[in-house]
KEMITOR-952723 format. One record per residue (C-alpha): residue in one letter; residue number from 1; x, y, z. Coordinates in steps of 0.5 Angstrom, whole numbers, m for minus. Example, Ala and Ser with C-alpha at 12.3 -4.5 7.8 and 13.67 -1.06 7.14 Angstrom:
2
NODE_res_n_x_y_z
NODE_a_1_25_m9_16 $
NODE_s_2_27_m2_14 $
// end
This chain:
241
NODE_res_n_x_y_z
NODE_x_1_200_175_237 $
NODE_x_2_207_172_238 $
NODE_x_3_212_176_242 $
NODE_x_4_217_173_235 $
NODE_x_5_213_177_229 $
NODE_x_6_212_183_236 $
NODE_x_7_220_182_236 $
NODE_x_8_222_181_228 $
NODE_x_9_215_187_227 $
NODE_x_10_220_192_232 $
NODE_x_11_227_190_229 $
NODE_x_12_224_190_222 $
NODE_x_13_222_198_224 $
NODE_x_14_230_199_228 $
NODE_x_15_233_195_220 $
NODE_x_16_229_200_215 $
NODE_x_17_230_208_219 $
NODE_x_18_237_205_219 $
NODE_x_19_238_203_211 $
NODE_x_20_234_210_210 $
NODE_x_21_238_214_214 $
NODE_x_22_244_211_210 $
NODE_x_23_241_211_204 $
NODE_x_24_240_219_206 $
NODE_x_25_248_219_208 $
NODE_x_26_250_216_201 $
NODE_x_27_245_220_197 $
NODE_x_28_245_227_201 $
NODE_x_29_243_232_195 $
NODE_x_30_238_227_194 $
NODE_x_31_230_229_197 $
NODE_x_32_229_227_203 $
NODE_x_33_222_223_198 $
NODE_x_34_227_220_192 $
NODE_x_35_232_216_198 $
NODE_x_36_224_214_202 $
NODE_x_37_221_211_195 $
NODE_x_38_229_207_194 $
NODE_x_39_227_204_202 $
NODE_x_40_219_203_198 $
NODE_x_41_223_199_192 $
NODE_x_42_228_194_197 $
NODE_x_43_221_193_201 $
NODE_x_44_217_191_194 $
NODE_x_45_221_187_193 $
NODE_x_46_223_183_199 $
NODE_x_47_215_182_200 $
NODE_x_48_213_179_194 $
NODE_x_49_220_175_195 $
NODE_x_50_217_172_202 $
NODE_x_51_211_172_201 $
NODE_x_52_211_169_194 $
NODE_x_53_216_162_198 $
NODE_x_54_211_164_203 $
NODE_x_55_205_161_198 $
NODE_x_56_205_153_200 $
NODE_x_57_201_150_193 $
NODE_x_58_202_155_188 $
NODE_x_59_199_150_182 $
NODE_x_60_193_154_188 $
NODE_x_61_194_158_192 $
NODE_x_62_188_161_195 $
NODE_x_63_185_154_195 $
NODE_x_64_187_154_203 $
NODE_x_65_182_160_205 $
NODE_x_66_181_162_213 $
NODE_x_67_187_157_214 $
NODE_x_68_192_159_219 $
NODE_x_69_198_163_218 $
NODE_x_70_205_159_217 $
NODE_x_71_211_161_220 $
NODE_x_72_213_164_214 $
NODE_x_73_206_167_212 $
NODE_x_74_206_170_218 $
NODE_x_75_215_173_217 $
NODE_x_76_213_176_210 $
NODE_x_77_207_180_214 $
NODE_x_78_211_182_219 $
NODE_x_79_216_185_215 $
NODE_x_80_210_189_212 $
NODE_x_81_208_191_217 $
NODE_x_82_214_193_221 $
NODE_x_83_215_197_214 $
NODE_x_84_209_200_215 $
NODE_x_85_210_203_221 $
NODE_x_86_216_206_218 $
NODE_x_87_213_210_213 $
NODE_x_88_208_212_216 $
NODE_x_89_212_215_221 $
NODE_x_90_217_218_217 $
NODE_x_91_211_221_212 $
NODE_x_92_210_226_219 $
NODE_x_93_217_228_218 $
NODE_x_94_216_230_210 $
NODE_x_95_215_237_208 $
NODE_x_96_209_235_204 $
NODE_x_97_203_230_208 $
NODE_x_98_200_225_206 $
NODE_x_99_193_223_208 $
NODE_x_100_191_219_204 $
NODE_x_101_198_214_203 $
NODE_x_102_198_216_213 $
NODE_x_103_189_213_211 $
NODE_x_104_192_207_207 $
NODE_x_105_199_206_211 $
NODE_x_106_194_205_219 $
NODE_x_107_188_202_215 $
NODE_x_108_193_197_213 $
NODE_x_109_198_196_220 $
NODE_x_110_190_195_224 $
NODE_x_111_188_190_218 $
NODE_x_112_195_185_218 $
NODE_x_113_195_187_226 $
NODE_x_114_188_183_227 $
NODE_x_115_189_177_221 $
NODE_x_116_196_175_225 $
NODE_x_117_193_176_233 $
NODE_x_118_188_171_230 $
NODE_x_119_195_168_227 $
NODE_x_120_188_166_220 $
NODE_x_121_187_168_213 $
NODE_x_122_195_168_212 $
NODE_x_123_194_165_204 $
NODE_x_124_190_171_202 $
NODE_x_125_193_177_206 $
NODE_x_126_199_173_202 $
NODE_x_127_196_173_196 $
NODE_x_128_194_181_197 $
NODE_x_129_200_182_198 $
NODE_x_130_204_181_193 $
NODE_x_131_198_183_188 $
NODE_x_132_198_190_191 $
NODE_x_133_207_190_192 $
NODE_x_134_209_188_185 $
NODE_x_135_208_194_181 $
NODE_x_136_211_198_186 $
NODE_x_137_218_197_184 $
NODE_x_138_216_200_177 $
NODE_x_139_212_206_181 $
NODE_x_140_217_208_184 $
NODE_x_141_222_207_178 $
NODE_x_142_218_212_174 $
NODE_x_143_220_218_179 $
NODE_x_144_226_216_181 $
NODE_x_145_228_217_174 $
NODE_x_146_225_224_174 $
NODE_x_147_229_226_179 $
NODE_x_148_237_222_177 $
NODE_x_149_234_228_170 $
NODE_x_150_231_221_166 $
NODE_x_151_224_225_164 $
NODE_x_152_220_224_158 $
NODE_x_153_226_220_156 $
NODE_x_154_225_212_153 $
NODE_x_155_227_209_160 $
NODE_x_156_221_214_163 $
NODE_x_157_217_211_159 $
NODE_x_158_218_204_159 $
NODE_x_159_218_205_167 $
NODE_x_160_211_207_166 $
NODE_x_161_209_203_162 $
NODE_x_162_211_196_165 $
NODE_x_163_207_199_171 $
NODE_x_164_202_200_168 $
NODE_x_165_202_193_164 $
NODE_x_166_203_189_172 $
NODE_x_167_198_194_176 $
NODE_x_168_192_192_171 $
NODE_x_169_194_185_170 $
NODE_x_170_195_185_178 $
NODE_x_171_189_189_180 $
NODE_x_172_183_188_174 $
NODE_x_173_185_181_173 $
NODE_x_174_188_176_179 $
NODE_x_175_185_182_184 $
NODE_x_176_177_180_182 $
NODE_x_177_178_172_184 $
NODE_x_178_181_173_190 $
NODE_x_179_176_179_191 $
NODE_x_180_170_171_189 $
NODE_x_181_174_167_194 $
NODE_x_182_176_171_201 $
NODE_x_183_168_174_199 $
NODE_x_184_166_165_197 $
NODE_x_185_170_163_203 $
NODE_x_186_166_159_208 $
NODE_x_187_169_162_214 $
NODE_x_188_170_160_222 $
NODE_x_189_165_163_227 $
NODE_x_190_170_165_231 $
NODE_x_191_173_170_226 $
NODE_x_192_167_172_222 $
NODE_x_193_168_179_225 $
NODE_x_194_174_181_223 $
NODE_x_195_173_177_214 $
NODE_x_196_166_182_215 $
NODE_x_197_171_188_216 $
NODE_x_198_177_185_211 $
NODE_x_199_171_183_206 $
NODE_x_200_168_190_206 $
NODE_x_201_176_193_205 $
NODE_x_202_177_186_200 $
NODE_x_203_171_190_195 $
NODE_x_204_174_196_197 $
NODE_x_205_180_197_196 $
NODE_x_206_178_192_187 $
NODE_x_207_174_201_187 $
NODE_x_208_180_203_187 $
NODE_x_209_183_199_184 $
NODE_x_210_178_200_178 $
NODE_x_211_180_208_179 $
NODE_x_212_187_207_178 $
NODE_x_213_187_204_171 $
NODE_x_214_182_208_169 $
NODE_x_215_187_214_171 $
NODE_x_216_194_210_169 $
NODE_x_217_191_209_162 $
NODE_x_218_189_216_161 $
NODE_x_219_197_217_163 $
NODE_x_220_199_212_159 $
NODE_x_221_195_215_153 $
NODE_x_222_197_222_153 $
NODE_x_223_206_219_154 $
NODE_x_224_205_216_147 $
NODE_x_225_200_220_145 $
NODE_x_226_207_226_147 $
NODE_x_227_211_223_144 $
NODE_x_228_209_220_138 $
NODE_x_229_208_228_137 $
NODE_x_230_217_229_139 $
NODE_x_231_218_224_135 $
NODE_x_232_214_227_128 $
NODE_x_233_217_234_130 $
NODE_x_234_224_232_130 $
NODE_x_235_228_235_125 $
NODE_x_236_232_229_126 $
NODE_x_237_227_225_124 $
NODE_x_238_223_228_119 $
NODE_x_239_230_230_115 $
NODE_x_240_231_222_115 $
NODE_x_241_223_221_112 $
// end
């Protein structure tokens, strides 16, 4: 891992922390989680943009599997590592420490950090970064809207459905394609041990995605059913009928 990557990670941690403190000051009446979700949303958008720009061939994004990380890919991954370090520390100051989230962040930091140290599997990691982060802005929007008073509204329902659709396509359609590509790649011996872990994590991630797809489908079904019940019981709607 080069000094430029280390410097970028350190600068990133400082920048994310400063951004959070600034947002916390602006929205002083909002919860700790509300402010942190705004930072998370900013990261998700930035991560997808940087990762997308780092892919050299959009006609076949992962054709060059196990290739060296390009400078743009290292930059995109370093920004995400810095965010994960910030968020891991930030979680420790929250009222409710989420152990699952902490373990997820630690595994992600080690996995991406190993890729940066080897300077390999760049296309796979940035493709996985896009898949995992592209639905995150809508995930956070759901919770942000609830805190500002838009729970059970059309806007919140739109955020729920958008998140469900994007998550499902990314994790259940594109995700398996990436998993197959990673598992079937002819990887160099020097990174074989690392990629065995990466491949196991990829399969695990896909299994978790399938579980969350089931949970999200149930959530959307519940929200749509609840919405129909509210409309059917509304006196105004009955009067119009």
